[in-house]
N, C-alpha and C positions, 0 to 999 in steps of 0.2 A: 172610460178611463178608470173608473172605480174598480179596483182589483183586490178584493179581500177574500181570496179563496180560503175556505175553512181549514185546509191543511196547513196554512201559515200560522194558525193560532192554536193554543195560547202563545203569547209572545212576551218575553220578560225584558225588564230593563231596570235601571236604577242610576244612582248618582256616581260620581267619579271614585269616591272612596269605598263604595259598595255598602255603606251603612244603611242606606235606604234602597230597598228592592221592591219591585211591584210586578204584577203580571196582568196583561190585557187578556181577558178570557176569550174575547171574540174580536172580530174586526171592528174598526171604528165606524161611526156614522159617516164621517167625511174627513178629509185631510186638507187643511188650509195652509198655503204658503203665503204669509202675510208680510207685505212690504211697507206697512205704515211706519211713520216716523217713531211712534211710540214703541213698536216692536223692535225697531232698529236700536233705539236708545236702551231699552231694557235688556236686550240680548248682547249688545255690543257688536252685532253682526248686521248683515245686509237685509235679513228677513228672519222671521220665526216660522218654523214648520211644526204645526200642531195637529194631532190626531184627536178629533172630537169624539168622545165616547161616554156612555152612561156610567156614572160613578159606581153603580152596583156591578159593573162588568170589569172593574179593576180591583184586584186583590193585593193588599199590602202584604208582602212576604217577610220583610225585615225593616226594622227602624220605624221611626215616627217622624214624618216631615214636620218642620216648623212652618206655620202659615204666616206669610208676610203680606200685609195689606198695602197695596200700591195704588197710586192714581192711574187713571186711564183717560184717553181722549174723550170718551163719552161722559166723563164726570161721575160715573157709577163706581169705578174702581175695579180692581181685580185682586184675587187672593192667590198668591203664588206659594206652592208647596216646595220648600227647599230642605235639603239635608242640613241638619244642625251642625254637622262637622265640616263638610266641604262647601256648603252653601250652594251647590248646584240645584237649579230649579228642575223639578221632575214633571210638574204639571201646574196648570192654572185653573181657577174657577173665576168666571166673569160675573160681576155684580148683577147684571140683568137676568142671568140664568140661574145663579145660585150654585149650591153644592151638588146638584143632581147630574151635572155634566162636567167631565174633566177634559181639559185640553192638554193631552199628553205631549210633552216635548219629544218629538220623534228622535232627536239626536241622543236621547238618553236610553233608547232601546238597544238591546244587545245586537239586534239585526235591523238597524234603521233603514236599510235598503228595501225592506219588505213594504214600507209605507211611503211611496212617492206621493207628491201632492196630487189632489184631484182638481184643484183650482188655485190660481194665483190671485190674491185680493189686494186692494189698495195699491195697484200698480202705478197709479198717478204719482206716487211718491217713492217708487222703487229707484234704486241707484241706477244711473244711466248705463253703466257698464254691465249690468245684469241682463243677459239675453235669455228670453223665454222661448221655449220650443213653440213653433208655429201652430201645432195641433193642440196645444195645452189651453184649456179654458182660462181666461184671464179677464179681470174686470178692473176698472179704474178705482172703484171704491168697494162697497160690499155688493152682494148679489141676491137674487131671488132664489131661495132654497128650492122652490118647486121646479124651477127651470134646470137645476144642476144635480140635485141629489137623486140617487137611485130610489126606486119605489120602496125597496126594503128598508132603507134608512129613514124615509118619510114615515113609514108604518111604525118603526121603532120609536121615532120621536113622538108620535101620537100616543103610543102606549106609555112612554116615559112620563109625558105631561098628564095623562089620565091618572096615573099612579101617584104623581106628585100633588095634584090638586086636592084630594081628600086630606092628605097630611098637612098641607098648608092651611086648610080651613079649620083644622083642629087646634091651631095655635091661638 
């Protein structure tokens, strides 16, 4: 399912008023369509569609998002990057992962159709009228990364964590 052909990238996006603009330099690690109640509440929609990518593969082209700390079901919280003018959320960072990974809000991309979900998660709390495609991976809660991620994404994740560990130990 994972389709991040190199010719699709870089891919630009931004907020509604265009004050904040960014560019994904490469394809994401994985794209989640999350149906948890927290995502439903936070977005005001039936689910959140997030492209998980290393922060150093996202270039800020214009503006400076305001970081808003919000609670999460895990209790660790998340940091949502929002435009200071129109308040549109362009990405999130989750507490357990920190700032090294961004969860790009796919709907803020100029061409959001380039990044369909790789998996539907927390389907146990999805809205009953949302119908998922039969061939699409879907799990009631979260999932085992090793079972769903492509080998390339797993290798990128390992490299990202290896690079992040020395920086964390220097603090």
